[in-house]
Structure formats: C-alpha cells, structure tokens
C-alpha positions, 0 to 999 in steps of 0.5 A, a space after each residue: 500500500 505504501 508503494 501505491 501511495 507515493 505521490 508528489 502531489 496532494 492526495 484527497 479522499 471522498 469521505 462520508 458516513 460509510 464504512 467504505 470511505 472510512 477504511 480508505 481514508 484511514 488507510 491513506 492517512 496511515 501510509 501517505 507521508 503528507 496531510 490527506 484532505 477529506 472531501 465531503 458534500 453536505 446537505 444542511 437542509 436535509 438531515 436524511 442526506 447530510 453525512 457531513 457531521 460523522 465525516 468531519 468526526 472521522 477526519 478529525 479522528 484520523 488526522 485528515 484536513 476536512 473540506 466540505 461543499 454545501 449543496 441544496 436542491 437548487 444548487 444541484 439543479 443549477 449544476 445539471 447542465 454543466 454535469 451533462 456537458 462534461 459527461 456527455 450523457 444525461 444524468 439519470 439521478 442526482 448522484 452524478 451531479 453530486 459527484 461532479 460538485 464534489 470533484 470541483 471541490 477536490 480540484 481546488 485542493 488535490 490532484 489525486 482522489 481516492 474513494 470507497 464505493 461499494 462496501 455499503 452494499 456488502 454491509 446491507 447484505 450482511 445485516 
C-alpha cells in the first residue's frame, strides 16, 4: 500500500458516513507521508442526506484536513447542465451531479482522489 501511495502531489479522499470511505481514508492517512484532505458534500437542509457531521468526526479522528461543499436542491439543479456537458450523457439521478460538485471541490485542493464505493452494499447484505 505504501508503494501505491507515493505521490508528489496532494492526495484527497471522498469521505462520508460509510464504512467504505472510512477504511480508505484511514488507510491513506496511515501510509501517505503528507496531510490527506477529506472531501465531503453536505446537505444542511436535509438531515436524511447530510453525512457531513460523522465525516468531519472521522477526519478529525484520523488526522485528515476536512473540506466540505454545501449543496441544496437548487444548487444541484443549477449544476445539471454543466454535469451533462462534461459527461456527455444525461444524468439519470442526482448522484452524478453530486459527484461532479464534489470533484470541483477536490480540484481546488488535490490532484489525486481516492474513494470507497461499494462496501455499503456488502454491509446491507450482511445485516
């Protein structure tokens, strides 16, 4: 793992409340020699979707620098056109628009982003 994390550029992780992104973030902060940036998208108007508080707590616990971009439904709707332009395909849900928004935040801070995607499905199957 240490070999894979050799980078002369800033490294970030997408961090939410899930176990998958927490494992990736913890591993990266353990093996990467520079400060790791944890990037999150928050939805302050909708507590059911907002995972910024547990993500911030995890970032503090592992020593990552936390950055978050706030979104609301209007902001996501505004970004649909830009998202379609860059992806060259229609978005079938707002997950892609959220990732697009988060990627714009990442671009301001890091050159490499790692993410954990898929462990929630395993979590669901095992529960």
